[in-house]
C-alpha positions as CSV (number, residue, x, y, z in Angstrom):
1,M,-43.0,4.3,-47.4
2,S,-43.7,0.7,-46.6
3,G,-40.3,0.6,-44.8
4,I,-41.3,3.3,-42.5
5,D,-44.6,1.3,-41.7
6,G,-42.7,-1.7,-40.9
7,I,-40.5,0.2,-38.4
8,D,-43.5,1.7,-36.7
9,D,-45.0,-1.8,-36.4
10,I,-41.7,-3.2,-34.9
11,L,-41.5,-0.3,-32.4
12,E,-45.2,-0.9,-31.4
13,R,-44.6,-4.6,-30.8
14,L,-41.4,-3.8,-28.7
15,R,-43.5,-1.4,-26.6
16,D,-46.3,-3.7,-26.1
17,D,-43.9,-6.8,-25.5
18,G,-42.0,-5.1,-22.7
19,G,-38.5,-6.4,-23.8
20,D,-36.4,-9.3,-22.8
21,A,-36.7,-10.3,-19.2
22,R,-32.9,-10.7,-18.9
23,L,-32.6,-6.9,-19.4
24,A,-34.3,-6.3,-16.1
25,A,-31.7,-8.3,-14.3
26,M,-28.8,-6.6,-16.1
27,D,-29.1,-3.4,-13.7
28,G,-28.2,-5.4,-10.6
29,A,-25.3,-7.1,-12.5
30,V,-23.8,-3.9,-13.7
31,L,-24.1,-2.3,-10.2
32,A,-22.5,-5.3,-8.6
33,G,-19.7,-5.1,-11.2
34,L,-19.1,-1.5,-10.4
35,A,-19.1,-2.2,-6.7
36,A,-16.6,-4.8,-7.1
37,H,-14.4,-2.8,-9.2
38,R,-14.5,0.1,-6.6
39,A,-13.6,-2.3,-3.8
40,R,-10.6,-3.7,-5.8
41,R,-9.5,-0.1,-6.5
42,A,-9.8,0.8,-2.8
43,A,-7.8,-2.3,-1.8
44,R,-5.0,-1.5,-4.2
45,R,-4.9,2.2,-3.0
46,G,-4.7,0.9,0.7
47,L,-2.0,-1.5,-0.2
48,A,0.0,1.2,-2.0
49,L,-0.5,3.7,1.0
50,S,0.7,1.0,3.4
51,G,3.7,0.4,1.4
52,V,4.6,3.9,1.0
53,A,4.1,4.4,4.8
54,A,6.3,1.4,5.5
55,L,9.1,2.7,3.3
56,G,8.8,6.1,4.9
57,I,9.0,4.8,8.3
58,G,11.9,2.5,7.5
59,L,13.9,5.3,5.9
60,A,13.2,7.7,8.7
61,S,14.2,5.2,11.4
62,S,17.4,4.3,9.4
63,L,18.3,8.0,9.2
64,A,17.5,8.7,13.0
65,L,19.7,5.9,14.4
66,P,22.3,7.1,16.9
67,P,26.0,7.1,15.7
68,R,27.7,3.8,15.7
69,A,29.8,2.8,18.7
70,S,33.5,2.7,18.3
71,A,35.9,0.5,20.3
72,E,38.6,2.0,22.4
73,P,42.1,1.8,21.0
74,V,43.9,-1.4,21.8
75,P,46.4,-0.8,24.6
76,L,49.9,-1.9,24.2
77,L,50.6,-5.5,25.2
78,M,53.1,-4.5,28.0
79,A,51.3,-1.5,29.3
80,A,49.5,-1.5,32.4
81,P,45.6,-1.4,32.1
82,S,44.1,2.1,33.0
83,T,42.2,0.5,35.9
84,A,45.3,-1.0,37.5
85,P,45.7,0.0,41.2
86,S,49.1,1.6,40.4
87,N,47.5,3.8,37.7
88,L,44.6,4.7,39.7
89,L,46.7,5.8,42.7
90,L,49.0,7.9,40.5
91,G,46.1,9.4,38.6
92,V,47.4,8.4,35.2
93,R,45.0,7.9,32.4
């Protein structure tokens, strides 16, 4: 039973002593660490959301483009242009 009496004495000394002063400052450090972790997680989430939004906007804008313009067929070298006065007067197109 002397071991139990020793434990009781140790527990009484701890109660009277109040513990280590560094333990009182530990709460603030733990809460500051949690706040920093939350801030980093929120920043990562915001960066991921902005990346997904940018990809979505880019994809939507690339799909919504008007059809590409195509060039008119090249006229024959010896043919008169469609805007020549003789073609305009005759109504040839």
